[in-house]
N, C-alpha and C positions, 0 to 999 in steps of 0.2 A: 259598387265602385270597385273596379279592378286596379291592381297595382300598376303604377306607371314608373318608368325608369327615373331614378333620382328622387323618389318620394321619401319623406322623413316621417318617422312615427314617434309619438310622445306617450302613448298609453298602451297598456297590455291589450286592451280590448281591440284597438286598431290593428295591432300585430296579429292577434288571433283571427280577426275578421279577414285580413289579407291572406293569412295562411289557409283558411278554409276556402276562400274564393279561388286561390291558386289551385287547390286540390280539385275543386269542382270544375274549373276550366280545363284542367288536365284530363279529368274523366270525360268531360263533355267533348273535348276535341278528339279524344281517342275513341269516342263513341262507346265507351265501356258501359255507361249507364243504360243506354238504349239496348245494348246487347243483354245486359242483366235483366232488364224488364221483359224483353222478348223471351228469354230463357224461362223466366218465372211464369209467364203466360203459357208457354208450352207445357210446363210441368203441371199447371193447374187446369189445362183444357184437354179434353178428349173429343174425338170426332168419329162418327160412324156413318157409313153409307148403307142404307137398308132399303130393301125392295118391297117388303110386304108389311101389312099391319101386324102380323104375327111376329115378325122380326123386331118391329118397334116395341111390342109388348115384352118380348124376351129380353131385349136390351134393357128396358126399364126394370124388369124383374131382377136382373142381376145387380143393377144399381140399388134397388130396394133392399136387397139382402145385406148390403154393406152400410146402410144408413145408421147414423148415430143421432141421438136426440140433443136438443130440439133442432128441427130442420125445416126450412122453408125452401121449396123448389119453385122457382118462377118459370112457368112455361110460356114461351112466346112462339109465334108462327102464324101464318095466314089461316083463314077458314079452311077446314078440310085437311090440314097438314098432318093431323094425327095426335093432337094433344090429349084427347080422351083415351086413345089407345095407349099412350104413354102412361097415363094415370092408372089404367087397368093393370098394366104390367107391374107398375110400382106397388100397387096394392097387393098383387100376388107375391111380390118379393118381400113384402112385410108380413106375409102369412095370412092375408085375408082371402077366404075361399068363396065369398059370395059374389053377386053381380055388382059391377061398378058401372054406373051410368053417368052421363053428362049432367052436371048441375046447371045447365043453361037457364032453366026457368026457376029452379029452387035457389039458385045462387051458391048454396053450399050443401054438400052431402057429407055426412059423418059416417065413417066406417070403423067399427070396433070388432075385436075378435082376432086380430093379428098380433104381432109382437108389440106394436105401438098403435095408438089411435091415428087415423088418417082423416084429415079435413080437406076435402076437395072443393075448391072454389072455382067458379067461372065468372069473371068480372066483365064479360062482354057487354052485358045489358046495363051495367052500372053507369050512372051519370056523373058522380062525384065521389071523392074520397070520403066525404062526410057520410054518404049513404053506406059505404062499406064499414066505416067505424061504427055506425049505428047498429049494424048487424052483430056487433060484438067482436070485431076484428082483433082488438087488443086482448080480449079474453082467449081467443083461439091461439094467439101468439104466446100467451103465458102458459098454456097447457103443455104438458110434456108429451108432445106428439109431432106428427109430420104434417105440414101444410103443403099441398100441391096446388098451385094457383094458375089456372088458365087465363090468358090475356093479362098477366101481371104487368106487362110493359105499359099498360094504360095508366097505371098508378104507381110509378116507381118510388114516390115519396113514402109509401106505406111499407116498403121493404125494410126488414130489420137489417142491422149492420152486417150480419153474415147470412148470405143467401146463395143458394146454388142456382145457376141459370142454365136452363135447357132451351136452346133455340132450335126449332124444327123448321127446316126449309124443304119446299117441294123441289126435288132434284131429278134430273133426267128420267130415270126409270124407277124412282122411288123417293126416299127421304134422306136428307142429310141432317144429322143431329149433332149439334155442338153442345158440349157439356162443360161448364166452368164451375169448379168447386169453390 
């Protein structure tokens, strides 16, 4: 309910309600709220245009070097976009020196020996969230490690409250990577 001319108030609650409604309307009309939201998104989002798989891996390696625990990275993008290359680079950034392969058939690969354990999921073949939970999903989330999840967009209800999103798009001569903290 917005304030109308000539309105009378009898309670403190009504006065406060009108006061906050007026402030909200003032912000909304001046578009300050949407400007603040856009600014916040820009602060929390980075974008890279990359041409090769090596550049994708190098980009992810630099992100991996700055990771704090616990972390889940949701990887999204079409088939062949470079999600596994991104996971390889991230593993390198965490200090893992071994081979990193796609967990397409195994669903999850565990990598130990870096700064933090890395749990690499590929949810492409999964049919339901219940299947993923049955694999021990909650146990992986409870471990003090990094989860990198390919095809995470298929099951967003499984995401913890704080998740980093990496969207990889096939772009003109390479890849466009959008990273949201």
